[in-house]
TORTORFI-88985 format. One record per residue (C-alpha): x, y, z. Coordinates in steps of 0.02 Angstrom, whole numbers, plus 32768, in hexadecimal, padded with zeros to 4 digits. Example, Ala and Ser with C-alpha at 12.3 -4.5 7.8 and 13.67 -1.06 7.14 Angstrom:
2
<pt><x>8267</x><y>7F1F</y><z>8186</z></pt>
<pt><x>82AC</x><y>7FCB</y><z>8165</z></pt>
//
This chain:
376
<pt><x>8DB9</x><y>4640</y><z>A1A9</z></pt>
<pt><x>8E4C</x><y>4667</y><z>A217</z></pt>
<pt><x>8EAA</x><y>46E4</y><z>A1AC</z></pt>
<pt><x>8F1B</x><y>4778</y><z>A1E6</z></pt>
<pt><x>8EC5</x><y>4819</y><z>A210</z></pt>
<pt><x>8F17</x><y>48B8</y><z>A1D5</z></pt>
<pt><x>8EB2</x><y>4930</y><z>A242</z></pt>
<pt><x>8E40</x><y>491E</y><z>A2D7</z></pt>
<pt><x>8E0D</x><y>487B</y><z>A328</z></pt>
<pt><x>8D79</x><y>4848</y><z>A2BE</z></pt>
<pt><x>8D93</x><y>478E</y><z>A2BA</z></pt>
<pt><x>8D7C</x><y>4723</y><z>A350</z></pt>
<pt><x>8E16</x><y>46C3</y><z>A37B</z></pt>
<pt><x>8E7A</x><y>4715</y><z>A2F0</z></pt>
<pt><x>8F29</x><y>4760</y><z>A304</z></pt>
<pt><x>8F52</x><y>4816</y><z>A2EA</z></pt>
<pt><x>8FD0</x><y>483E</y><z>A266</z></pt>
<pt><x>9050</x><y>485D</y><z>A2EF</z></pt>
<pt><x>902D</x><y>47B5</y><z>A340</z></pt>
<pt><x>8FA6</x><y>47DF</y><z>A3C0</z></pt>
<pt><x>8FE8</x><y>477A</y><z>A451</z></pt>
<pt><x>8FEA</x><y>47F8</y><z>A4E1</z></pt>
<pt><x>8FC5</x><y>48A3</y><z>A497</z></pt>
<pt><x>8FCE</x><y>48EA</y><z>A3E9</z></pt>
<pt><x>8F5B</x><y>4977</y><z>A3B8</z></pt>
<pt><x>8F4A</x><y>49CF</y><z>A460</z></pt>
<pt><x>8EC0</x><y>495C</y><z>A4A1</z></pt>
<pt><x>8ED3</x><y>48C7</y><z>A514</z></pt>
<pt><x>8E8B</x><y>4819</y><z>A50D</z></pt>
<pt><x>8E19</x><y>47D8</y><z>A593</z></pt>
<pt><x>8E26</x><y>4727</y><z>A5D7</z></pt>
<pt><x>8DC5</x><y>46EA</y><z>A53D</z></pt>
<pt><x>8E4A</x><y>472B</y><z>A4CA</z></pt>
<pt><x>8DDB</x><y>47B7</y><z>A489</z></pt>
<pt><x>8E19</x><y>486A</y><z>A499</z></pt>
<pt><x>8DB0</x><y>48C4</y><z>A51C</z></pt>
<pt><x>8DF1</x><y>4973</y><z>A501</z></pt>
<pt><x>8E15</x><y>4983</y><z>A5BB</z></pt>
<pt><x>8EC3</x><y>4987</y><z>A603</z></pt>
<pt><x>8EE5</x><y>4914</y><z>A697</z></pt>
<pt><x>8F35</x><y>494B</y><z>A73B</z></pt>
<pt><x>8FF0</x><y>4958</y><z>A745</z></pt>
<pt><x>9050</x><y>48C1</y><z>A782</z></pt>
<pt><x>905E</x><y>4910</y><z>A830</z></pt>
<pt><x>8FA0</x><y>4905</y><z>A847</z></pt>
<pt><x>8F92</x><y>49C1</y><z>A858</z></pt>
<pt><x>8F12</x><y>4A1D</y><z>A7F2</z></pt>
<pt><x>8F6C</x><y>4A7C</y><z>A769</z></pt>
<pt><x>8EDE</x><y>4AF6</y><z>A74E</z></pt>
<pt><x>8E9E</x><y>4AAB</y><z>A6AA</z></pt>
<pt><x>8DE7</x><y>4A8B</y><z>A693</z></pt>
<pt><x>8DDE</x><y>49D2</y><z>A6B6</z></pt>
<pt><x>8DBF</x><y>49DD</y><z>A773</z></pt>
<pt><x>8D26</x><y>4A2B</y><z>A7C2</z></pt>
<pt><x>8D21</x><y>4AAB</y><z>A852</z></pt>
<pt><x>8DE0</x><y>4ABD</y><z>A870</z></pt>
<pt><x>8E47</x><y>4B54</y><z>A840</z></pt>
<pt><x>8F01</x><y>4B4D</y><z>A860</z></pt>
<pt><x>8F9A</x><y>4BAC</y><z>A826</z></pt>
<pt><x>8FEF</x><y>4B51</y><z>A79A</z></pt>
<pt><x>90A0</x><y>4B18</y><z>A7C2</z></pt>
<pt><x>912D</x><y>4B71</y><z>A76A</z></pt>
<pt><x>9173</x><y>4B0C</y><z>A6D9</z></pt>
<pt><x>9218</x><y>4AC0</y><z>A70A</z></pt>
<pt><x>9208</x><y>4AF0</y><z>A7C4</z></pt>
<pt><x>9222</x><y>4A63</y><z>A841</z></pt>
<pt><x>91C6</x><y>4A82</y><z>A8E5</z></pt>
<pt><x>9232</x><y>4A69</y><z>A97E</z></pt>
<pt><x>91AA</x><y>4A81</y><z>AA01</z></pt>
<pt><x>9140</x><y>4B0E</y><z>AA49</z></pt>
<pt><x>9174</x><y>4BC1</y><z>AA28</z></pt>
<pt><x>91FC</x><y>4BF1</y><z>AAA6</z></pt>
<pt><x>91DE</x><y>4CAF</y><z>AA94</z></pt>
<pt><x>9290</x><y>4CE8</y><z>AAB4</z></pt>
<pt><x>92FD</x><y>4C91</y><z>AA33</z></pt>
<pt><x>92CD</x><y>4CEB</y><z>A993</z></pt>
<pt><x>9296</x><y>4C46</y><z>A941</z></pt>
<pt><x>91EF</x><y>4C0D</y><z>A8FF</z></pt>
<pt><x>91F4</x><y>4B70</y><z>A96A</z></pt>
<pt><x>9144</x><y>4B33</y><z>A941</z></pt>
<pt><x>9153</x><y>4B59</y><z>A887</z></pt>
<pt><x>90B6</x><y>4BC3</y><z>A87B</z></pt>
<pt><x>910D</x><y>4C53</y><z>A827</z></pt>
<pt><x>9108</x><y>4CBF</y><z>A8C5</z></pt>
<pt><x>91A1</x><y>4CDE</y><z>A930</z></pt>
<pt><x>91A3</x><y>4D06</y><z>A9EB</z></pt>
<pt><x>9138</x><y>4DA1</y><z>AA11</z></pt>
<pt><x>90E1</x><y>4D92</y><z>A969</z></pt>
<pt><x>909E</x><y>4CE8</y><z>A99F</z></pt>
<pt><x>9000</x><y>4CE4</y><z>AA0B</z></pt>
<pt><x>904F</x><y>4C51</y><z>AA66</z></pt>
<pt><x>90C6</x><y>4CD2</y><z>AAB2</z></pt>
<pt><x>9055</x><y>4D68</y><z>AACC</z></pt>
<pt><x>8FD9</x><y>4CFE</y><z>AB2D</z></pt>
<pt><x>9066</x><y>4CD7</y><z>ABA7</z></pt>
<pt><x>9089</x><y>4D8F</y><z>ABC7</z></pt>
<pt><x>9113</x><y>4DAD</y><z>AB48</z></pt>
<pt><x>910D</x><y>4E58</y><z>AAF9</z></pt>
<pt><x>917C</x><y>4ECC</y><z>AA94</z></pt>
<pt><x>91EC</x><y>4F3A</y><z>AB01</z></pt>
<pt><x>927A</x><y>4FB2</y><z>AAE4</z></pt>
<pt><x>9323</x><y>4F5B</y><z>AAE4</z></pt>
<pt><x>939E</x><y>4F80</y><z>AB72</z></pt>
<pt><x>9441</x><y>4F43</y><z>AB26</z></pt>
<pt><x>94D7</x><y>4FB8</y><z>AB32</z></pt>
<pt><x>94D7</x><y>506E</y><z>AB63</z></pt>
<pt><x>947F</x><y>50C0</y><z>ABBA</z></pt>
<pt><x>9447</x><y>501F</y><z>AC0E</z></pt>
<pt><x>94ED</x><y>4FDD</y><z>AC51</z></pt>
<pt><x>94CC</x><y>4FA8</y><z>AD05</z></pt>
<pt><x>9411</x><y>4F9C</y><z>ACE8</z></pt>
<pt><x>93AE</x><y>4EFC</y><z>ACD7</z></pt>
<pt><x>9302</x><y>4EDB</y><z>AC90</z></pt>
<pt><x>9273</x><y>4EBD</y><z>AD0C</z></pt>
<pt><x>91B6</x><y>4EC1</y><z>AD11</z></pt>
<pt><x>9164</x><y>4F29</y><z>AD9A</z></pt>
<pt><x>90B5</x><y>4F22</y><z>ADE3</z></pt>
<pt><x>90B2</x><y>4FBB</y><z>AE53</z></pt>
<pt><x>900B</x><y>4F9A</y><z>AEA9</z></pt>
<pt><x>8FF9</x><y>4EDE</y><z>AEC0</z></pt>
<pt><x>905F</x><y>4E48</y><z>AEF7</z></pt>
<pt><x>902C</x><y>4DBC</y><z>AE83</z></pt>
<pt><x>9097</x><y>4D2B</y><z>AE48</z></pt>
<pt><x>9123</x><y>4D3A</y><z>ADC9</z></pt>
<pt><x>9134</x><y>4CB7</y><z>AD40</z></pt>
<pt><x>91A0</x><y>4C24</y><z>AD73</z></pt>
<pt><x>922B</x><y>4C5A</y><z>ACFD</z></pt>
<pt><x>9244</x><y>4CFF</y><z>AD5B</z></pt>
<pt><x>927A</x><y>4D2B</y><z>AE0A</z></pt>
<pt><x>91FA</x><y>4D7B</y><z>AE7C</z></pt>
<pt><x>9215</x><y>4E06</y><z>AEFC</z></pt>
<pt><x>918E</x><y>4E5C</y><z>AF5F</z></pt>
<pt><x>91B6</x><y>4F15</y><z>AF77</z></pt>
<pt><x>9174</x><y>4FB7</y><z>AFBF</z></pt>
<pt><x>9166</x><y>5036</y><z>AF34</z></pt>
<pt><x>917E</x><y>50F3</y><z>AF36</z></pt>
<pt><x>916A</x><y>5127</y><z>AFEC</z></pt>
<pt><x>9141</x><y>51E0</y><z>AFF8</z></pt>
<pt><x>9148</x><y>51FC</y><z>B0B4</z></pt>
<pt><x>91E0</x><y>51B9</y><z>B111</z></pt>
<pt><x>91F1</x><y>524A</y><z>B18C</z></pt>
<pt><x>9150</x><y>5250</y><z>B1F1</z></pt>
<pt><x>9168</x><y>520C</y><z>B2A2</z></pt>
<pt><x>90EB</x><y>519E</y><z>B2FB</z></pt>
<pt><x>9058</x><y>51F7</y><z>B34B</z></pt>
<pt><x>9059</x><y>51CA</y><z>B404</z></pt>
<pt><x>8FCC</x><y>51CF</y><z>B481</z></pt>
<pt><x>8FB5</x><y>519E</y><z>B536</z></pt>
<pt><x>8F1D</x><y>5198</y><z>B5A6</z></pt>
<pt><x>8F02</x><y>515F</y><z>B659</z></pt>
<pt><x>8E69</x><y>510D</y><z>B6A6</z></pt>
<pt><x>8E49</x><y>50DB</y><z>B75B</z></pt>
<pt><x>8E87</x><y>502E</y><z>B783</z></pt>
<pt><x>8E97</x><y>4FF9</y><z>B838</z></pt>
<pt><x>8E37</x><y>5079</y><z>B8A3</z></pt>
<pt><x>8E93</x><y>50D9</y><z>B92A</z></pt>
<pt><x>8E75</x><y>50AE</y><z>B9E0</z></pt>
<pt><x>8E1F</x><y>5122</y><z>BA5B</z></pt>
<pt><x>8E4C</x><y>50B3</y><z>BAEE</z></pt>
<pt><x>8F09</x><y>50BD</y><z>BAED</z></pt>
<pt><x>8F6A</x><y>5128</y><z>BB69</z></pt>
<pt><x>8F28</x><y>516F</y><z>BC0B</z></pt>
<pt><x>8E8A</x><y>51BD</y><z>BC4F</z></pt>
<pt><x>8EC7</x><y>525B</y><z>BCA7</z></pt>
<pt><x>8E5E</x><y>5298</y><z>BD38</z></pt>
<pt><x>8E55</x><y>530F</y><z>BDCB</z></pt>
<pt><x>8DD6</x><y>5312</y><z>BE58</z></pt>
<pt><x>8D96</x><y>5373</y><z>BEED</z></pt>
<pt><x>8D08</x><y>538A</y><z>BF68</z></pt>
<pt><x>8CB8</x><y>5410</y><z>BEF8</z></pt>
<pt><x>8CA5</x><y>543F</y><z>BE43</z></pt>
<pt><x>8D53</x><y>548A</y><z>BE3D</z></pt>
<pt><x>8DA2</x><y>53DC</y><z>BE33</z></pt>
<pt><x>8E44</x><y>5424</y><z>BE74</z></pt>
<pt><x>8E60</x><y>53CB</y><z>BF18</z></pt>
<pt><x>8EF2</x><y>5365</y><z>BED7</z></pt>
<pt><x>8F66</x><y>5354</y><z>BE46</z></pt>
<pt><x>8F45</x><y>52FB</y><z>BDA3</z></pt>
<pt><x>8F3C</x><y>523E</y><z>BDA7</z></pt>
<pt><x>8F55</x><y>51CD</y><z>BD0F</z></pt>
<pt><x>8EF6</x><y>512A</y><z>BD07</z></pt>
<pt><x>8F1B</x><y>50B1</y><z>BC77</z></pt>
<pt><x>8E94</x><y>50AA</y><z>BBF2</z></pt>
<pt><x>8ECF</x><y>4FF6</y><z>BBDD</z></pt>
<pt><x>8E8B</x><y>4FE2</y><z>BB2C</z></pt>
<pt><x>8DD9</x><y>4FD5</y><z>BB6D</z></pt>
<pt><x>8E03</x><y>4F41</y><z>BBDD</z></pt>
<pt><x>8DDF</x><y>4F39</y><z>BC96</z></pt>
<pt><x>8E59</x><y>4F9C</y><z>BD01</z></pt>
<pt><x>8E7B</x><y>4F42</y><z>BDA5</z></pt>
<pt><x>8ECD</x><y>4FD8</y><z>BDFA</z></pt>
<pt><x>8E5E</x><y>5016</y><z>BE8B</z></pt>
<pt><x>8E28</x><y>50CC</y><z>BE7C</z></pt>
<pt><x>8DE3</x><y>513D</y><z>BF06</z></pt>
<pt><x>8D5F</x><y>51B2</y><z>BEC0</z></pt>
<pt><x>8D37</x><y>525F</y><z>BF06</z></pt>
<pt><x>8C93</x><y>52C0</y><z>BF01</z></pt>
<pt><x>8CC6</x><y>5317</y><z>BE5F</z></pt>
<pt><x>8D37</x><y>52D4</y><z>BDD6</z></pt>
<pt><x>8D7B</x><y>5324</y><z>BD37</z></pt>
<pt><x>8DB3</x><y>529E</y><z>BCBD</z></pt>
<pt><x>8E03</x><y>52B4</y><z>BC13</z></pt>
<pt><x>8E12</x><y>5223</y><z>BB99</z></pt>
<pt><x>8EAC</x><y>51F9</y><z>BB32</z></pt>
<pt><x>8EB7</x><y>5233</y><z>BA7C</z></pt>
<pt><x>8EA2</x><y>51B5</y><z>B9EE</z></pt>
<pt><x>8F42</x><y>515B</y><z>B9C2</z></pt>
<pt><x>8F80</x><y>50DB</y><z>B945</z></pt>
<pt><x>8F1F</x><y>5097</y><z>B8B3</z></pt>
<pt><x>8F53</x><y>5090</y><z>B7FE</z></pt>
<pt><x>8F28</x><y>50DB</y><z>B757</z></pt>
<pt><x>8F2E</x><y>506A</y><z>B6BE</z></pt>
<pt><x>8F91</x><y>50AF</y><z>B62B</z></pt>
<pt><x>8F52</x><y>509D</y><z>B579</z></pt>
<pt><x>8FCD</x><y>50C9</y><z>B4EE</z></pt>
<pt><x>8FA6</x><y>50ED</y><z>B439</z></pt>
<pt><x>9024</x><y>50E8</y><z>B3AB</z></pt>
<pt><x>8FF8</x><y>511F</y><z>B2FB</z></pt>
<pt><x>9075</x><y>510C</y><z>B26F</z></pt>
<pt><x>904C</x><y>5187</y><z>B1E4</z></pt>
<pt><x>9041</x><y>5135</y><z>B138</z></pt>
<pt><x>90E1</x><y>5132</y><z>B0D3</z></pt>
<pt><x>9085</x><y>5145</y><z>B02F</z></pt>
<pt><x>90D6</x><y>50A6</y><z>AFEB</z></pt>
<pt><x>9076</x><y>5024</y><z>AF8A</z></pt>
<pt><x>9097</x><y>4F6A</y><z>AF94</z></pt>
<pt><x>90D6</x><y>4F29</y><z>AEEE</z></pt>
<pt><x>913E</x><y>4EA2</y><z>AE9E</z></pt>
<pt><x>91D4</x><y>4E96</y><z>AE2B</z></pt>
<pt><x>91ED</x><y>4E05</y><z>ADB4</z></pt>
<pt><x>92A2</x><y>4DFD</y><z>AD7B</z></pt>
<pt><x>9329</x><y>4D8D</y><z>AD36</z></pt>
<pt><x>92FB</x><y>4D93</y><z>AC7E</z></pt>
<pt><x>9399</x><y>4D90</y><z>AC13</z></pt>
<pt><x>935C</x><y>4D50</y><z>AB69</z></pt>
<pt><x>92EE</x><y>4DB4</y><z>AAF4</z></pt>
<pt><x>9297</x><y>4D7D</y><z>AA55</z></pt>
<pt><x>9264</x><y>4DC1</y><z>A9AD</z></pt>
<pt><x>91BE</x><y>4DDD</y><z>A957</z></pt>
<pt><x>91B9</x><y>4E98</y><z>A97C</z></pt>
<pt><x>91C9</x><y>4F36</y><z>A915</z></pt>
<pt><x>9222</x><y>4FDB</y><z>A92E</z></pt>
<pt><x>92BC</x><y>4F8B</y><z>A97A</z></pt>
<pt><x>925D</x><y>4F45</y><z>AA0E</z></pt>
<pt><x>927B</x><y>4E98</y><z>AA58</z></pt>
<pt><x>9207</x><y>4E14</y><z>AAA0</z></pt>
<pt><x>9208</x><y>4E11</y><z>AB5F</z></pt>
<pt><x>919C</x><y>4DC2</y><z>ABE7</z></pt>
<pt><x>912B</x><y>4E41</y><z>AC3D</z></pt>
<pt><x>90A0</x><y>4DE6</y><z>AC9C</z></pt>
<pt><x>8FEF</x><y>4E2E</y><z>AC9B</z></pt>
<pt><x>8FE1</x><y>4EBF</y><z>AD15</z></pt>
<pt><x>909C</x><y>4EE2</y><z>AD0C</z></pt>
<pt><x>90FE</x><y>4F6B</y><z>ACB3</z></pt>
<pt><x>91A2</x><y>4F57</y><z>AC54</z></pt>
<pt><x>922D</x><y>4FAB</y><z>ACB6</z></pt>
<pt><x>92E8</x><y>4FB1</y><z>ACD4</z></pt>
<pt><x>9338</x><y>4F9E</y><z>AD80</z></pt>
<pt><x>93D5</x><y>4FE0</y><z>ADD2</z></pt>
<pt><x>9412</x><y>4FC7</y><z>AE84</z></pt>
<pt><x>940E</x><y>5063</y><z>AEF1</z></pt>
<pt><x>938B</x><y>50E7</y><z>AF0D</z></pt>
<pt><x>9370</x><y>5181</y><z>AEA1</z></pt>
<pt><x>93E6</x><y>514A</y><z>AE18</z></pt>
<pt><x>9390</x><y>51AF</y><z>AD90</z></pt>
<pt><x>9346</x><y>5158</y><z>ACFA</z></pt>
<pt><x>93AD</x><y>513E</y><z>AC5D</z></pt>
<pt><x>937E</x><y>51A1</y><z>ABC3</z></pt>
<pt><x>92FC</x><y>5146</y><z>AB5C</z></pt>
<pt><x>9251</x><y>50F8</y><z>AB70</z></pt>
<pt><x>926E</x><y>50BB</y><z>AC22</z></pt>
<pt><x>9251</x><y>5163</y><z>AC75</z></pt>
<pt><x>91CF</x><y>514E</y><z>AD00</z></pt>
<pt><x>9232</x><y>5143</y><z>ADA3</z></pt>
<pt><x>91FF</x><y>50D2</y><z>AE33</z></pt>
<pt><x>925A</x><y>50B4</y><z>AED7</z></pt>
<pt><x>9245</x><y>5003</y><z>AF18</z></pt>
<pt><x>9281</x><y>4FAD</y><z>AFB5</z></pt>
<pt><x>9242</x><y>4F73</y><z>B05E</z></pt>
<pt><x>91F2</x><y>4FEA</y><z>B0DB</z></pt>
<pt><x>9246</x><y>4FDA</y><z>B186</z></pt>
<pt><x>91D4</x><y>5033</y><z>B201</z></pt>
<pt><x>9212</x><y>503C</y><z>B2B4</z></pt>
<pt><x>91AB</x><y>50D4</y><z>B2E4</z></pt>
<pt><x>915F</x><y>50C9</y><z>B391</z></pt>
<pt><x>9145</x><y>5128</y><z>B433</z></pt>
<pt><x>9193</x><y>5136</y><z>B4DE</z></pt>
<pt><x>9142</x><y>50F3</y><z>B57B</z></pt>
<pt><x>9093</x><y>5127</y><z>B5AA</z></pt>
<pt><x>9090</x><y>513D</y><z>B667</z></pt>
<pt><x>900C</x><y>5172</y><z>B6E4</z></pt>
<pt><x>9014</x><y>51B8</y><z>B793</z></pt>
<pt><x>8FAC</x><y>5184</y><z>B829</z></pt>
<pt><x>8EF1</x><y>51A8</y><z>B825</z></pt>
<pt><x>8E98</x><y>522B</y><z>B88A</z></pt>
<pt><x>8DF5</x><y>5211</y><z>B8E7</z></pt>
<pt><x>8D7E</x><y>525D</y><z>B965</z></pt>
<pt><x>8D5B</x><y>51F0</y><z>B9FC</z></pt>
<pt><x>8CB1</x><y>51E4</y><z>BA4D</z></pt>
<pt><x>8CA6</x><y>5225</y><z>BAFF</z></pt>
<pt><x>8CE4</x><y>5196</y><z>BB68</z></pt>
<pt><x>8C90</x><y>5141</y><z>BBFB</z></pt>
<pt><x>8CF3</x><y>5112</y><z>BC96</z></pt>
<pt><x>8C99</x><y>5090</y><z>BCFD</z></pt>
<pt><x>8CCA</x><y>505E</y><z>BDAF</z></pt>
<pt><x>8CA5</x><y>4FB7</y><z>BE02</z></pt>
<pt><x>8CA5</x><y>4F84</y><z>BEB7</z></pt>
<pt><x>8CEA</x><y>4ED9</y><z>BE88</z></pt>
<pt><x>8D84</x><y>4EA2</y><z>BE2C</z></pt>
<pt><x>8D7B</x><y>4E72</y><z>BD75</z></pt>
<pt><x>8CFC</x><y>4EF9</y><z>BD49</z></pt>
<pt><x>8C6D</x><y>4E84</y><z>BD75</z></pt>
<pt><x>8BD0</x><y>4EA0</y><z>BDD5</z></pt>
<pt><x>8B70</x><y>4F43</y><z>BDDF</z></pt>
<pt><x>8BC0</x><y>4FE7</y><z>BDA9</z></pt>
<pt><x>8BE0</x><y>505C</y><z>BE3B</z></pt>
<pt><x>8BEE</x><y>50FD</y><z>BDD9</z></pt>
<pt><x>8C0C</x><y>512E</y><z>BD24</z></pt>
<pt><x>8C6A</x><y>51CC</y><z>BCF5</z></pt>
<pt><x>8C76</x><y>5222</y><z>BC4D</z></pt>
<pt><x>8D24</x><y>524F</y><z>BC14</z></pt>
<pt><x>8CEF</x><y>52F7</y><z>BBCD</z></pt>
<pt><x>8D74</x><y>5362</y><z>BC22</z></pt>
<pt><x>8CF2</x><y>53B1</y><z>BC95</z></pt>
<pt><x>8CE2</x><y>53AE</y><z>BD52</z></pt>
<pt><x>8C4F</x><y>5338</y><z>BD6E</z></pt>
<pt><x>8BFC</x><y>5301</y><z>BE10</z></pt>
<pt><x>8C0F</x><y>5249</y><z>BE3C</z></pt>
<pt><x>8B85</x><y>523C</y><z>BEBE</z></pt>
<pt><x>8C03</x><y>51F9</y><z>BF38</z></pt>
<pt><x>8C3B</x><y>524F</y><z>BFD9</z></pt>
<pt><x>8CE5</x><y>529F</y><z>BFEA</z></pt>
<pt><x>8D53</x><y>5245</y><z>C002</z></pt>
<pt><x>8CF7</x><y>51C0</y><z>BFA0</z></pt>
<pt><x>8D04</x><y>5104</y><z>BFA1</z></pt>
<pt><x>8D8C</x><y>509F</y><z>BF4D</z></pt>
<pt><x>8D53</x><y>5036</y><z>BEBA</z></pt>
<pt><x>8DAA</x><y>4F90</y><z>BE9B</z></pt>
<pt><x>8DA9</x><y>4F9A</y><z>BDDC</z></pt>
<pt><x>8D7A</x><y>500D</y><z>BD4E</z></pt>
<pt><x>8D68</x><y>500D</y><z>BC91</z></pt>
<pt><x>8D78</x><y>509A</y><z>BC12</z></pt>
<pt><x>8D25</x><y>508D</y><z>BB67</z></pt>
<pt><x>8D24</x><y>5100</y><z>BACF</z></pt>
<pt><x>8D21</x><y>50E6</y><z>BA13</z></pt>
<pt><x>8D40</x><y>514F</y><z>B977</z></pt>
<pt><x>8CA3</x><y>51AF</y><z>B947</z></pt>
<pt><x>8C4F</x><y>5170</y><z>B8AA</z></pt>
<pt><x>8C94</x><y>51BE</y><z>B80D</z></pt>
<pt><x>8D1C</x><y>521B</y><z>B86A</z></pt>
<pt><x>8DB1</x><y>51B2</y><z>B832</z></pt>
<pt><x>8E12</x><y>5209</y><z>B7AA</z></pt>
<pt><x>8EB8</x><y>51FC</y><z>B751</z></pt>
<pt><x>8F1F</x><y>5291</y><z>B71D</z></pt>
<pt><x>8F40</x><y>52AD</y><z>B664</z></pt>
<pt><x>8FE9</x><y>5260</y><z>B63B</z></pt>
<pt><x>9075</x><y>52AC</y><z>B5D6</z></pt>
<pt><x>9079</x><y>5281</y><z>B51C</z></pt>
<pt><x>90FF</x><y>51FD</y><z>B4FE</z></pt>
<pt><x>918D</x><y>522B</y><z>B487</z></pt>
<pt><x>9193</x><y>51DD</y><z>B3DB</z></pt>
<pt><x>9220</x><y>5162</y><z>B3B7</z></pt>
<pt><x>926D</x><y>5108</y><z>B322</z></pt>
<pt><x>9261</x><y>5132</y><z>B26A</z></pt>
<pt><x>922C</x><y>50EA</y><z>B1C2</z></pt>
<pt><x>92A1</x><y>50C4</y><z>B132</z></pt>
<pt><x>929C</x><y>5070</y><z>B088</z></pt>
<pt><x>9322</x><y>4FEB</y><z>B098</z></pt>
<pt><x>9375</x><y>4F97</y><z>B005</z></pt>
<pt><x>9336</x><y>5023</y><z>AF98</z></pt>
<pt><x>934A</x><y>500D</y><z>AEDB</z></pt>
<pt><x>9316</x><y>5074</y><z>AE44</z></pt>
<pt><x>929A</x><y>502E</y><z>ADC5</z></pt>
<pt><x>9275</x><y>5091</y><z>AD26</z></pt>
<pt><x>91DF</x><y>505D</y><z>ACC0</z></pt>
<pt><x>9198</x><y>507C</y><z>AC13</z></pt>
//
């Protein structure tokens, strides 16, 4: 029969004493109207953590809390109603929020909170400003190391200037004064020359040519590392102990305070590790590297004489320009030759460049826009 039950749910389709319409004795009806003993999900569809659903474990919402969205991490409110506020909530710590010492009031007037990565330049979170910096230079006084070397470029000429000669009927070569005949750069000389029985000819010295300068400039290391500052954070959250606050410190970064100007001295407290940050401006260099003219030894020249113009046809005689009185094989006075040509070249391996002076160092290196960053 369908009588009232005073305890339990023994009768099918019967009513509990309290009117078992939705829930009465701590159990819940299934769709058949029979109590199943399993609580359903909350009206939001989120698992409440009771034992009716399989394989899902979630934090139960706080009674009376109305979720307003994801945890904001800096407002001191349990926005997602999971009973955890700001830095106590994994939703914040996985974003890089962590508990840091507060910087409100003295001795932090004029300081602002930043995060510093002293050895890498990664990307700051979108909510913060990013500034790449050079960190803690240790050597801003060493000048550039300068070097200069010279190597043969264009070779000097052994055929520029004059062939100087004297002559005579014997091996004294002193019958007349000295005559200068153009070396003419090795080209044919169309000036007729009368040759005696003996001729002493001296060739011109090497002239011209270039040495190629090669400069080296070495800038000694400044000792600075390349880092990054993430700044602009003004709001801090809760969820910490010991008077700390919840601040954003991305992975790889350190919580710090920042003040404009170098070597400010850190305020008393946990932010005590001093760093100087700014931008290295390195103008160190060297003065000009210059080279003189090369030196060379010329081969003993040959001075050939032709009976025809244009240095064509058979050679009448050939003299060596070795500064000695040499027989020509011609009578004295000898014949006049219509043209002649002098040739000589630098001896192999004889071209050399003098060691140049070391150029002076120039410029300097400074840390511009230097600020002080003190870290935990």
